[in-house]
C-alpha positions as MATLAB code, in Angstrom:
seq = 'MAHKPPDSISEADLLHLVETLNADPAVHGILVQLPLPKHIDARKIIDAIDPAKDVDGFSPLNAGRLATGLPGLVPCTPLGCVILAKTIHPSLEGLEAVVVGRSNIVGRPLAQVLVNENATVTIAHSRTRDLAQVCRRADLLVAAVGRPELIRGAWIKPGATVIDVGISRVEDDDDMSQLIGDVAFDEASAVAGAITPVPGGVGPMTIACLLVNTLRAACAIHGLPPPAV';
ca = [
       0.000    0.000    0.000;
       1.203    3.511   -0.728;
       0.860    6.351    1.764;
       1.060    9.822    0.208;
       0.903   12.365    3.021;
       0.922   16.055    2.074;
       4.213   17.976    1.981;
       2.950   19.856    5.020;
       2.920   16.740    7.233;
       4.791   17.274   10.475;
       7.845   15.233   11.379;
       5.988   13.847   14.386;
       3.061   12.684   12.251;
       5.379   11.034    9.727;
       7.211    9.249   12.538;
       3.858    8.061   13.856;
       2.998    6.671   10.412;
       6.301    4.763   10.283;
       5.714    3.383   13.773;
       2.226    2.247   12.733;
       3.658    0.393    9.735;
       6.391   -1.130   11.907;
       3.704   -2.626   14.138;
       1.470   -3.862   11.307;
       2.042   -7.629   10.764;
       0.606   -7.356    7.257;
       3.446   -4.994    6.229;
       6.740   -6.698    5.383;
       8.624   -3.840    3.770;
       8.818   -0.080    4.308;
      10.597    2.518    2.209;
      10.516    6.287    2.334;
      10.647    8.131   -0.964;
      13.393   10.741   -0.762;
      13.881   13.672   -0.717;
      11.558   14.669    2.093;
      10.307   18.220    2.724;
      13.001   20.439    4.217;
      11.321   20.667    7.613;
      11.689   16.893    8.138;
      14.931   15.209    9.195;
      15.208   12.336    6.702;
      17.795   10.527    8.821;
      15.420   10.503   11.784;
      12.639    9.000    9.652;
      14.878    6.315    8.156;
      16.289    5.443   11.570;
      12.729    4.884   12.815;
      12.044    2.093   10.299;
      12.174   -1.408   11.756;
      15.459   -2.841   10.339;
      13.625   -6.089    9.550;
      11.321   -4.108    7.216;
      13.968   -1.709    5.888;
      13.846   -2.863    2.256;
      15.951    0.121    1.133;
      18.767   -1.146    3.375;
      19.452    2.352    4.736;
      19.010    1.791    8.481;
      22.137    1.977   10.679;
      21.710   -1.678   11.635;
      21.597   -2.903    8.047;
      24.460   -0.583    7.079;
      26.501   -1.957    9.977;
      25.743   -5.558    9.048;
      26.852   -4.884    5.489;
      30.060   -3.199    6.684;
      30.947   -6.159    8.892;
      30.081   -8.819    6.327;
      26.944  -10.044    8.070;
      23.685  -10.884    6.262;
      21.081   -8.154    6.084;
      19.017   -6.080    3.682;
      21.395   -4.510    1.149;
      20.574   -1.183   -0.588;
      18.813   -1.935   -3.859;
      20.970   -0.028   -6.345;
      24.296   -1.486   -5.120;
      22.735   -4.941   -5.088;
      21.500   -4.443   -8.648;
      24.952   -3.241   -9.763;
      26.605   -6.388   -8.427;
      24.032   -8.642  -10.083;
      24.673   -6.834  -13.383;
      28.445   -7.155  -12.947;
      28.093  -10.884  -12.353;
      26.416  -11.339  -15.735;
      29.857  -10.500  -17.175;
      32.110  -11.672  -14.328;
      30.550  -14.665  -12.536;
      33.167  -14.148   -9.821;
      34.249  -10.645   -8.810;
      37.129  -12.003   -6.745;
      40.385  -10.212   -7.465;
      38.888   -7.664   -9.854;
      40.117   -4.087   -9.655;
      36.900   -2.157   -8.986;
      36.608    1.627   -8.929;
      33.468    3.285   -7.581;
      33.193    6.973   -8.480;
      30.916    8.473   -5.839;
      30.683    8.116   -2.071;
      27.029    8.659   -1.195;
      25.431    6.636    1.575;
      22.835    5.428   -0.932;
      25.115    4.026   -3.642;
      28.870    4.638   -3.437;
      29.695    3.585    0.108;
      27.409    0.534    0.330;
      28.427   -0.605   -3.152;
      32.072   -0.522   -2.107;
      31.195   -2.686    0.897;
      29.314   -5.198   -1.259;
      32.269   -5.423   -3.658;
      34.717   -5.895   -0.786;
      32.506   -8.715    0.496;
      32.794  -10.235   -3.000;
      36.613  -10.117   -2.625;
      37.150   -7.408   -5.232;
      39.915   -4.848   -4.717;
      37.998   -1.607   -4.325;
      38.858    2.070   -4.712;
      36.327    4.776   -3.880;
      36.942    7.890   -5.959;
      35.203   11.250   -5.604;
      35.416   14.971   -6.323;
      38.635   15.345   -4.317;
      40.427   12.412   -5.972;
      43.682   13.400   -7.622;
      43.926   12.424  -11.305;
      40.494   10.833  -11.414;
      41.016    9.776  -15.022;
      44.074    7.716  -14.129;
      42.276    6.059  -11.219;
      39.400    5.091  -13.525;
      41.814    3.607  -16.083;
      42.889    0.979  -13.532;
      39.397   -0.464  -13.232;
      38.301   -3.851  -14.514;
      34.901   -2.823  -13.140;
      34.066    0.887  -13.158;
      30.896    2.174  -11.496;
      29.912    5.828  -11.933;
      27.542    7.183   -9.285;
      28.137   10.926   -9.073;
      25.230   12.660  -10.822;
      27.434   14.743  -13.145;
      26.473   14.279  -16.802;
      29.156   12.579  -18.910;
      31.870   13.090  -16.328;
      33.537    9.797  -17.277;
      35.068    9.996  -20.740;
      35.937    7.164  -23.088;
      39.663    7.836  -22.671;
      39.299    7.191  -18.930;
      38.247    3.581  -19.451;
      40.504    0.541  -19.550;
      39.949   -1.382  -22.814;
      37.549   -4.248  -22.178;
      36.427   -2.962  -18.771;
      32.883   -3.407  -17.499;
      31.200   -0.024  -16.930;
      28.056    0.436  -14.852;
      26.491    3.901  -15.037;
      24.318    4.694  -12.024;
      24.126    8.442  -12.605;
      21.122   10.052  -14.209;
      20.598   13.740  -14.959;
      17.994   15.558  -17.004;
      19.573   18.035  -19.429;
      18.294   20.123  -22.315;
      19.699   19.783  -25.822;
      20.115   22.501  -28.458;
      16.423   22.182  -29.378;
      15.323   22.768  -25.766;
      14.289   19.123  -25.518;
      15.172   17.397  -22.261;
      16.868   14.039  -22.155;
      18.284   11.749  -19.508;
      22.066   11.537  -19.435;
      24.293    9.288  -17.375;
      27.616    9.971  -15.685;
      29.447    8.216  -18.546;
      29.896    9.602  -22.066;
      28.165    6.567  -23.531;
      29.199    6.784  -27.197;
      32.858    7.273  -26.290;
      32.827    4.646  -23.576;
      31.004    1.972  -25.564;
      33.797    2.043  -28.146;
      36.292    1.036  -25.430;
      34.404   -0.912  -22.767;
      33.792   -4.631  -22.904;
      30.300   -4.090  -21.484;
      28.384   -0.966  -20.470;
      24.929   -0.163  -19.094;
      22.740    2.424  -20.821;
      20.959    5.385  -19.255;
      18.049    5.074  -18.927;
      17.188    1.385  -18.903;
      20.256   -0.045  -17.227;
      20.574    0.174  -13.460;
      17.090    1.639  -12.868;
      15.107   -1.532  -13.630;
      17.567   -3.545  -11.532;
      16.970   -1.243   -8.570;
      13.225   -1.881   -8.788;
      13.734   -5.632   -9.145;
      16.055   -5.686   -6.125;
      13.498   -3.768   -4.079;
      11.077   -6.628   -4.735;
      13.779   -9.152   -3.827;
      14.424   -7.347   -0.537;
      10.704   -7.271    0.224;
      10.471  -11.016   -0.352;
      13.549  -11.583    1.810;
      12.058   -9.479    4.584;
       8.764  -11.388    4.437;
      10.585  -14.739    4.533;
      12.681  -13.650    7.514;
       9.642  -12.395    9.423;
       7.858  -15.712    8.869;
      10.919  -17.887    9.545;
      11.252  -19.101    5.953;
      14.524  -19.568    4.007;
      15.519  -16.526    1.920;
      15.071  -16.601   -1.864;
      18.115  -17.280   -4.033;
      19.220  -14.454   -6.314;
];
C-alpha cells in the first residue's frame, strides 16, 4: 500500500505513520521516498524504520551488518549493480573495482558489497587526484556521481565493465530534455567490454532488487529460508 501524506505533514506525524507500519504484521517492507520536505529530518525517519522491514537497506543496523560482512538487507541499487556485474564476471574475486561516488545510498554501500565479494575496491570522488588515471585501472568501473558525462571514453581501460548509475535531465540545443548518465556513452562503448545504458540499465535492476528485498524481509519475518538471487 502507498501512503502519500501532504508535503505539510509534520515530522511527528510522519514518525507516527512509520511506527504504525512497523507494528502492522501485514506490512513486510517499508521505504521512504526521498527527498523529504526540508522541515523533516530524513535521517530521523529512516532510523525509525524497523530494520527487519527496511527494504531500502538504509538503516544503521543494516548498514553496519553490510560493513561487517553479516547478512542483512542490502541497498537496492548497489545490489542491482553487483548482479549486473556478475552477468559478465561470474566471480568478482580479485577484480580491480573503482566506484566513483561516495554517497550513503550508492557509493559507500556498493564498495562494501564489492569488498565482500573479494574485489579490490577504490572509492573515488570529487577530491580524488587524477580521477582519469584512477578510472583507467578499473576492470569494473561504477559511476555514481550525478554529473552528466563526467567519465570519458579515454578514462576507461579497454575491455572494462562499466556500470552507469548516474542520471541527470539536461536540455539539448532544441530545448528538448533528455536523460544523461555519468558516462559519455558513445565514447565509452567504443572502449568498454560491457556498459549499461541510461536510462534502462541500473534503474530496472533497482526496482527488481526492491522486490527481492521485500520477499527476503517477508521470509525472515515468517521464519522461511531466503530466496536465491
